[in-house]
C-alpha positions as CSV (number, residue, x, y, z in Angstrom):
1,X,99.9,99.1,75.0
2,X,98.3,101.9,76.8
3,X,95.6,102.0,74.1
4,X,94.8,98.3,74.7
5,X,94.7,98.8,78.5
6,X,92.4,101.9,78.2
7,X,90.0,100.3,75.8
8,X,86.8,98.8,77.3
9,X,87.6,95.5,75.5
10,X,90.3,94.7,78.0
11,X,87.9,95.2,81.0
12,X,85.1,93.2,79.3
13,X,87.4,90.3,78.5
14,X,88.3,90.1,82.3
15,X,84.8,90.6,83.5
16,X,82.3,87.8,84.1
17,X,78.8,89.1,84.6
18,X,77.3,86.7,87.3
19,X,75.2,85.8,90.2
20,X,75.8,85.6,93.9
21,X,76.3,82.1,95.6
22,X,72.9,81.9,97.2
23,X,71.0,82.1,93.9
24,X,69.0,79.0,93.4
25,X,68.9,77.3,89.9
26,X,66.8,74.6,88.6
27,X,68.8,71.7,87.4
28,X,68.1,68.1,86.1
29,X,70.2,65.3,87.5
30,X,69.5,62.0,85.7
31,X,66.2,63.6,84.8
32,X,65.1,64.4,88.3
33,X,64.7,68.1,89.0
34,X,66.6,69.7,91.8
35,X,66.6,73.3,93.1
36,X,70.2,74.1,94.4
37,X,72.3,77.1,95.2
38,X,74.5,77.9,92.2
39,X,77.6,77.6,94.6
40,X,76.3,74.2,95.8
41,X,76.3,73.1,92.1
42,X,79.7,74.3,91.5
43,X,81.2,72.7,94.5
44,X,79.4,69.4,93.8
45,X,81.0,69.0,90.5
46,X,84.0,66.7,90.4
47,X,86.1,68.3,87.7
48,X,89.3,70.2,87.6
49,X,89.1,74.1,87.6
50,X,90.5,75.8,84.5
51,X,91.6,79.4,84.8
52,X,89.8,81.1,81.8
53,X,90.9,84.8,82.2
54,X,93.4,87.1,83.9
55,X,90.8,88.1,86.4
56,X,91.0,84.8,88.3
57,X,87.8,83.3,86.8
58,X,87.7,79.5,87.2
59,X,85.5,77.2,85.1
60,X,84.5,73.6,85.6
61,X,83.2,71.5,82.6
62,X,79.8,69.8,83.4
63,X,78.8,66.3,82.3
64,X,75.3,64.8,82.8
65,X,73.6,67.9,84.3
66,X,70.8,69.6,82.5
67,X,68.5,72.5,83.0
68,X,65.1,73.8,81.8
69,X,65.7,76.4,79.1
70,X,63.3,78.5,77.0
71,X,63.3,77.9,73.3
72,X,62.3,80.9,71.4
73,X,61.6,79.1,68.2
74,X,59.2,76.6,69.7
75,X,58.0,78.9,72.5
76,X,58.5,76.0,74.9
77,X,60.5,75.3,78.0
78,X,62.8,72.3,77.2
79,X,65.6,70.3,78.6
80,X,69.1,71.6,77.7
81,X,72.6,70.4,78.7
82,X,74.7,72.5,81.1
83,X,78.1,72.9,79.4
84,X,80.1,74.5,82.2
85,X,79.9,76.7,85.4
86,X,82.2,79.4,86.4
87,X,83.3,81.1,89.6
88,X,84.8,84.6,89.5
89,X,86.2,86.9,92.2
90,X,84.0,89.8,93.2
91,X,85.4,92.9,94.8
92,X,82.8,95.6,94.4
93,X,80.7,96.5,97.3
94,X,77.2,96.2,95.7
95,X,74.9,94.3,93.4
96,X,71.6,95.2,91.9
97,X,68.4,93.7,93.3
98,X,65.4,93.4,91.0
99,X,61.9,92.7,92.5
100,X,58.9,92.0,90.3
101,X,55.3,92.7,90.7
102,X,54.5,89.1,91.6
103,X,57.0,89.3,94.4
104,X,59.9,87.4,92.8
105,X,63.3,88.8,93.1
106,X,67.1,88.1,92.4
107,X,70.5,89.8,93.0
108,X,73.1,90.0,90.2
109,X,76.0,92.2,88.9
110,X,74.8,95.0,86.7
111,X,76.1,93.4,83.6
112,X,74.3,90.1,84.1
113,X,71.8,89.6,81.3
114,X,68.2,88.8,81.9
115,X,65.4,87.9,79.3
116,X,63.0,90.7,79.2
117,X,59.9,91.6,77.2
118,X,60.7,95.1,76.1
119,X,59.1,97.2,73.4
120,X,57.0,94.2,72.1
121,X,59.8,91.8,71.8
122,X,61.9,89.4,73.8
123,X,65.6,90.4,74.3
124,X,68.6,89.7,76.6
125,X,69.1,93.0,78.5
126,X,71.8,93.8,81.1
127,X,70.2,94.1,84.5
128,X,71.7,97.7,84.8
129,X,69.6,98.6,81.7
130,X,66.3,97.4,83.1
131,X,63.5,99.8,83.7
132,X,60.1,99.6,85.3
133,X,58.7,99.4,81.8
134,X,60.3,96.0,81.3
135,X,58.6,92.6,82.0
136,X,60.5,89.4,83.1
137,X,59.7,85.9,82.0
138,X,58.2,83.3,84.4
139,X,56.7,80.0,83.1
140,X,53.0,79.5,83.7
141,X,53.6,75.7,83.7
142,X,56.7,73.6,84.0
143,X,56.6,70.1,82.4
144,X,59.0,67.5,83.5
145,X,59.4,63.8,82.6
146,X,57.7,61.9,85.3
147,X,59.8,59.5,87.3
148,X,57.8,57.4,89.6
149,X,59.1,55.9,92.9
150,X,57.1,52.9,94.1
151,X,58.9,52.1,97.2
152,X,61.9,53.0,99.6
153,X,64.0,50.1,100.7
154,X,65.0,51.2,104.2
155,X,67.5,48.5,104.5
156,X,69.3,49.4,101.3
157,X,69.4,53.1,102.3
158,X,70.9,52.3,105.7
159,X,73.2,49.3,104.6
160,X,76.4,51.4,104.4
161,X,75.6,54.1,107.1
162,X,77.1,54.0,110.6
163,X,73.5,53.6,111.9
164,X,73.5,50.1,110.4
165,X,75.9,48.9,113.3
166,X,72.9,49.5,115.7
167,X,70.3,47.8,113.4
168,X,68.4,44.6,114.0
169,X,66.8,42.6,111.3
170,X,63.5,40.7,112.5
171,X,60.9,38.3,111.3
172,X,63.6,36.3,109.2
173,X,63.9,33.2,111.5
174,X,63.7,30.5,108.7
175,X,66.0,32.6,106.3
176,X,68.5,33.0,109.1
177,X,68.5,29.3,110.0
178,X,69.0,28.4,106.4
179,X,72.1,30.6,106.3
180,X,73.6,29.0,109.5
181,X,72.9,25.5,108.0
182,X,75.0,26.5,104.9
183,X,77.8,27.3,107.4
184,X,77.6,23.8,108.8
185,X,74.9,24.3,111.6
186,X,74.7,26.3,114.8
187,X,77.9,25.0,116.3
188,X,80.2,25.4,113.2
189,X,78.6,28.7,112.4
190,X,79.4,30.1,115.8
191,X,83.0,29.0,115.4
192,X,83.4,30.7,112.1
193,X,81.7,33.9,113.2
194,X,83.7,33.9,116.5
195,X,80.5,34.2,118.4
196,X,79.1,32.3,121.6
197,X,76.8,29.5,120.5
198,X,74.3,30.4,123.1
199,X,74.2,34.1,121.9
200,X,73.7,32.9,118.3
201,X,70.8,30.6,119.5
202,X,69.3,33.5,121.4
203,X,69.1,35.7,118.2
204,X,67.3,32.8,116.5
205,X,64.9,32.4,119.4
206,X,64.1,36.2,119.5
207,X,63.9,36.4,115.7
208,X,66.1,39.5,115.8
209,X,69.6,39.4,114.2
210,X,72.1,42.2,114.5
211,X,72.8,43.6,111.1
212,X,76.6,43.6,111.5
213,X,76.4,39.9,112.2
214,X,74.2,39.3,109.1
215,X,76.8,41.1,107.1
216,X,79.5,38.7,108.3
217,X,77.3,35.7,107.4
218,X,76.7,37.1,104.0
219,X,80.5,37.4,103.4
220,X,81.0,33.8,104.4
221,X,78.1,32.6,102.3
222,X,78.8,34.9,99.4
223,X,75.2,36.4,99.5
224,X,73.9,39.9,98.8
225,X,71.5,41.9,101.1
226,X,69.0,41.6,98.3
227,X,68.4,38.1,99.3
228,X,66.9,39.2,102.8
229,X,63.2,38.7,102.6
230,X,61.4,41.9,101.7
231,X,58.7,41.5,104.3
232,X,61.2,41.6,107.2
233,X,61.2,44.2,109.9
234,X,63.9,46.5,111.0
235,X,64.7,47.8,114.5
236,X,67.4,49.2,116.7
237,X,69.1,47.4,119.6
238,X,67.3,47.6,122.9
239,X,64.2,49.0,121.1
240,X,61.2,46.8,120.6
241,X,59.5,48.9,118.0
242,X,60.0,47.9,114.5
243,X,59.3,49.2,111.0
244,X,58.8,47.5,107.6
245,X,61.9,47.1,105.4
246,X,59.8,48.4,102.5
247,X,57.9,51.7,102.6
248,X,55.5,52.1,99.9
249,X,55.5,55.6,98.3
250,X,51.6,55.8,98.1
251,X,48.9,58.2,99.0
252,X,49.2,57.8,102.7
253,X,53.1,58.3,102.6
254,X,52.9,61.4,100.3
255,X,50.2,62.9,102.5
256,X,52.3,62.3,105.7
257,X,55.2,64.1,104.0
258,X,53.1,66.9,103.3
259,X,51.9,67.2,106.9
260,X,55.5,66.9,108.0
261,X,56.6,69.8,105.8
262,X,53.8,72.0,107.3
263,X,53.6,70.9,110.8
264,X,56.5,68.5,111.6
265,X,59.9,68.7,113.3
266,X,62.7,66.4,114.5
267,X,64.2,65.9,117.9
268,X,67.4,63.8,118.2
269,X,70.1,62.9,120.7
270,X,70.6,61.5,124.2
271,X,68.7,58.4,123.1
272,X,65.7,60.4,122.1
273,X,64.9,60.2,118.4
274,X,61.4,61.7,117.6
275,X,59.5,62.7,114.7
276,X,56.8,65.1,115.7
277,X,53.6,66.4,113.9
278,X,51.8,69.3,115.4
279,X,48.0,69.5,115.1
280,X,45.3,71.8,115.9
281,X,42.1,69.9,114.6
282,X,40.9,66.3,115.4
283,X,40.4,65.5,111.8
284,X,44.1,66.2,111.1
285,X,45.1,64.1,114.1
286,X,43.0,61.2,112.9
287,X,44.6,61.3,109.5
288,X,48.0,61.3,111.0
289,X,47.3,58.2,113.1
290,X,45.7,56.3,110.2
291,X,48.5,57.1,107.8
292,X,51.4,56.4,110.2
293,X,49.9,53.0,111.2
294,X,49.6,52.0,107.6
295,X,53.1,53.2,106.6
296,X,55.3,52.3,109.7
297,X,53.0,49.8,111.5
298,X,53.5,52.0,114.6
299,X,51.2,53.4,117.1
300,X,52.3,57.0,117.8
301,X,52.1,58.9,121.1
302,X,49.6,61.7,121.2
303,X,50.3,64.6,123.5
304,X,48.8,68.0,123.8
305,X,48.6,69.2,120.1
306,X,51.6,67.1,119.1
307,X,51.8,63.5,117.8
308,X,55.2,61.8,118.3
309,X,56.8,58.8,116.6
310,X,59.6,57.6,118.9
311,X,61.8,55.5,116.5
312,X,65.4,56.1,115.5
313,X,64.9,54.6,112.1
314,X,62.0,56.9,111.2
315,X,63.9,59.8,112.5
316,X,66.9,59.0,110.2
317,X,64.7,58.2,107.4
318,X,63.3,61.8,107.4
319,X,66.7,63.3,108.3
320,X,69.3,61.4,106.3
321,X,67.5,59.5,103.5
322,X,64.7,61.9,102.5
323,X,66.6,65.0,103.8
324,X,63.4,66.8,104.7
325,X,65.2,69.0,107.3
326,X,64.6,69.1,111.0
327,X,62.7,72.4,111.7
328,X,60.8,75.2,110.2
329,X,63.8,77.1,109.0
330,X,65.5,74.3,107.0
331,X,62.7,71.9,105.8
332,X,62.8,71.1,102.1
333,X,60.6,68.9,99.8
334,X,62.7,65.7,99.2
335,X,64.3,66.1,95.6
336,X,63.1,62.4,95.1
337,X,59.6,63.7,94.9
338,X,60.0,66.5,92.3
339,X,59.4,64.3,89.3
340,X,56.8,61.9,90.8
341,X,53.5,61.6,89.0
342,X,51.1,64.4,89.7
343,X,48.6,62.1,91.4
344,X,51.2,61.5,94.2
345,X,52.4,65.2,94.3
346,X,48.7,66.2,94.8
347,X,48.5,64.3,98.0
348,X,51.7,66.1,99.4
349,X,50.2,69.5,98.5
350,X,46.8,68.8,99.8
351,X,48.3,67.9,103.2
352,X,50.8,70.8,103.1
353,X,48.2,73.5,102.5
354,X,45.9,71.8,105.1
355,X,48.6,72.7,107.6
356,X,50.1,76.0,106.4
357,X,47.5,77.1,104.0
358,X,44.2,79.1,104.3
359,X,41.4,80.5,102.2
360,X,40.6,84.2,102.4
361,X,37.1,85.0,103.6
362,X,34.7,85.9,100.7
363,X,37.4,85.9,98.2
364,X,38.7,83.2,95.9
365,X,42.3,83.4,97.2
366,X,44.4,80.5,98.6
367,X,47.5,81.2,100.6
368,X,50.2,79.5,102.6
369,X,53.0,80.9,104.6
370,X,56.4,79.9,106.0
371,X,59.6,81.3,107.6
372,X,61.4,79.2,105.1
373,X,61.7,80.8,101.5
374,X,63.4,77.9,100.0
375,X,60.7,75.5,101.2
376,X,58.1,77.7,99.5
377,X,60.3,77.7,96.4
378,X,60.0,73.8,96.3
379,X,56.2,74.1,96.8
380,X,56.1,76.8,94.2
381,X,57.8,74.4,91.8
382,X,55.3,71.6,92.4
383,X,52.4,74.1,91.9
384,X,53.8,75.1,88.5
385,X,53.8,71.4,87.5
386,X,50.1,71.8,87.7
387,X,50.0,75.2,85.8
388,X,49.1,77.1,88.9
389,X,50.8,80.5,88.8
390,X,51.4,82.2,92.2
391,X,52.5,85.3,93.7
392,X,55.0,85.8,96.6
393,X,55.0,88.2,99.6
394,X,57.5,88.9,102.4
395,X,56.7,90.3,105.9
396,X,57.2,89.8,109.6
397,X,55.1,88.0,112.0
398,X,55.2,87.5,115.8
399,X,56.0,84.0,117.2
400,X,52.8,81.8,117.5
401,X,51.8,78.3,118.4
402,X,54.4,76.0,120.0
403,X,57.2,78.6,119.3
404,X,55.1,81.4,121.2
405,X,54.6,78.9,124.1
406,X,58.4,78.2,124.2
407,X,59.2,81.9,124.6
408,X,56.5,82.5,127.1
409,X,57.8,79.6,129.3
410,X,61.4,81.0,128.8
411,X,60.3,84.5,129.9
412,X,58.5,83.1,133.1
413,X,61.5,81.0,133.9
414,X,63.8,84.0,133.7
415,X,61.7,86.2,135.8
416,X,61.6,83.5,138.6
417,X,65.3,82.8,138.5
418,X,66.1,86.4,138.8
419,X,63.5,86.9,141.6
420,X,61.8,89.8,139.9
421,X,58.3,90.7,138.8
422,X,57.4,89.4,135.3
423,X,57.9,92.2,132.7
424,X,56.0,92.0,129.4
425,X,58.5,92.0,126.6
426,X,57.5,91.7,123.0
427,X,57.7,88.3,121.5
428,X,60.4,87.9,118.9
429,X,59.4,88.5,115.2
430,X,60.4,86.3,112.3
431,X,60.6,87.1,108.7
432,X,57.7,85.4,106.9
433,X,57.2,84.4,103.3
434,X,53.8,83.5,101.7
435,X,52.4,82.2,98.4
436,X,49.2,83.7,97.0
437,X,47.1,81.9,94.5
438,X,44.2,83.9,93.0
439,X,41.3,83.8,90.7
440,X,41.4,81.1,87.9
441,X,44.6,79.6,89.5
442,X,42.8,79.2,92.9
443,X,39.9,77.4,90.9
444,X,42.5,75.1,89.4
445,X,43.9,74.4,92.8
446,X,40.4,73.4,93.8
447,X,40.0,71.3,90.8
448,X,43.3,69.5,90.7
449,X,44.6,69.6,94.4
450,X,42.4,70.9,97.2
451,X,42.8,70.5,100.8
452,X,42.8,67.2,102.8
453,X,41.1,69.0,105.7
454,X,37.4,69.2,105.0
455,X,36.8,72.5,106.7
456,X,39.3,74.3,104.4
457,X,38.1,72.4,101.4
458,X,34.4,73.6,102.1
459,X,35.7,77.1,102.7
460,X,37.4,77.1,99.2
461,X,34.4,75.6,97.5
462,X,32.2,78.4,99.0
463,X,34.1,81.2,97.3
464,X,34.5,79.6,93.8
465,X,31.6,81.9,92.6
466,X,33.9,84.9,93.4
467,X,36.2,84.2,90.6
468,X,37.3,87.4,89.0
469,X,39.5,88.5,86.1
470,X,43.1,87.3,86.1
471,X,45.5,90.2,86.8
472,X,48.5,88.7,84.9
473,X,49.8,89.4,81.6
474,X,50.5,86.4,79.3
475,X,52.6,86.2,76.2
476,X,52.5,82.9,74.3
477,X,53.2,80.1,77.0
478,X,54.6,82.3,79.8
479,X,53.8,85.1,82.2
480,X,55.1,88.6,81.9
481,X,56.1,89.7,85.3
482,X,56.7,93.4,85.4
483,X,59.7,95.0,87.2
484,X,58.5,96.7,90.3
485,X,61.6,97.8,92.2
486,X,65.4,98.2,91.2
487,X,67.7,98.7,94.3
488,X,71.4,98.7,95.0
489,X,72.2,96.0,97.6
490,X,75.6,96.2,99.5
491,X,77.3,92.9,100.0
492,X,80.8,91.9,101.0
493,X,83.4,90.9,98.5
494,X,83.6,87.2,97.5
495,X,82.7,85.1,94.4
496,X,80.0,85.3,91.8
497,X,78.9,82.3,89.6
498,X,77.3,81.5,86.3
499,X,76.4,78.5,84.1
500,X,76.7,78.1,80.4
501,X,73.6,76.3,78.7
502,X,73.7,74.9,75.3
503,X,71.7,76.2,72.4
504,X,69.1,78.5,74.1
505,X,71.6,80.0,76.6
506,X,69.1,80.6,79.3
507,X,67.9,79.0,82.5
508,X,65.5,79.4,85.5
509,X,66.7,81.0,88.7
510,X,65.3,81.6,92.2
511,X,61.4,81.6,91.8
512,X,61.7,80.5,88.2
513,X,62.6,83.9,86.6
514,X,64.2,83.2,83.2
515,X,67.8,84.3,83.1
516,X,70.3,84.5,80.3
517,X,73.8,83.2,80.2
518,X,76.1,86.1,80.9
519,X,79.6,85.8,79.6
520,X,82.2,88.5,79.3
521,X,83.4,87.0,76.1
522,X,80.2,88.1,74.4
523,X,80.8,91.7,75.4
524,X,84.5,91.7,74.6
525,X,84.1,90.4,71.0
526,X,81.9,93.3,70.1
527,X,84.2,95.7,71.9
528,X,87.2,94.2,70.2
529,X,85.6,94.9,66.7
530,X,85.0,98.5,67.9
531,X,88.7,98.7,69.0
532,X,89.8,97.4,65.6
533,X,87.6,99.4,63.4
534,X,88.2,102.7,65.3
535,X,91.9,102.1,66.1
536,X,92.9,105.2,64.3
């Protein structure tokens, strides 16, 4: 017995070599790409947990989820099924952090396997075995099956939400009258609906029907919401502004989404529901106004450097339907957009880079920056769809723009309330992340995407002649990204996670670094053979 417990097989069989919960992985749900934390994926799977070892590792079987995996035979990234996902206790005090020359990084246990280019060949190496001579794999381009989205039916999206209790359906007078006639006319309908006849008549006169009332009528008439005319308008009680039921996912809409991701934020509560877009140039403001009028048929309010859409439905469309996030720290590209045709993605990127992007003077170098690393990960995925490879940087920057103005006002308010002279204190610093696109990839950005802001587009055009040699190493259809730093990172105990992918046994994590499956069973089989062969 003591021999078995002393042999490394016992510990390998118990160990699962995994990733921390915040590690992002690329998954395909019904063919649509999503970038989710590995813990998010585990928690979202509605399946029973099976105990798979005596260390407390739990496994969930997975159906219908896929990922993008590298096939070494075809040298292509292809769709593969995710078979299972595991969750294992972690009690050690540290993980290993790997940072590459392109600025990508990840954390893992030392035994986690990573696909590396080492001594002229691809192999799965344990992270603890990596050296600065090794190179990790990053796709130069990610191909996905395009799934277009022609329109968003706002009524359908809000139909079962609590917000629907406040909604009004407008511009449907003839349709509404027809429904009431099917119930026996105004008088009989008011009795069946248990509503005052005059109130019902007022709804017809105003051509504005409460959605809860319409639902009651549908139940009595055995109708579906799909029968409501698509050209109707939607509003909120005691609010005269309305938006179309159908929002077309077109050039104007995608550009507005790009502007929102770079310059937008939401404000909600106390009967104030605002979607805001900051601007610093007149050309950008003009584009905002034209697009918003075409999309929502609303005239926004223009203040000092900020445009505001005061409409509760638009606010909740961004917040709850598209899940864009509310501020700079939590904004994300809607997952509905990841598989859209590149012609539409192009408009989002053009607008995003017009807000948060820039062109370096006298160099063919395009950058964009954000305080939100996961937003840049989304933007990076969209760039890779065009075959535009990029580098990443981390740094710190002082508050600027409206954030700087907020802290300056706060500082002044505090000094007045405390009846003391204003003391200059440093403005807060924020961690900042940036994408860097150079050389031929910057030219590709110009050719296939560009800026919607003419000033920045002209600046990019003026440096196209500065194109230099690409400082990346390629092998077949991917980029070789050298290991730059290997650090020990102290973390609290908790759980680690991993996924099992069929056939190729690898997947893309964080900023699209190719990771191998890591499974304690693979180690323990080899060590078991060793134990049996050398038992004597």
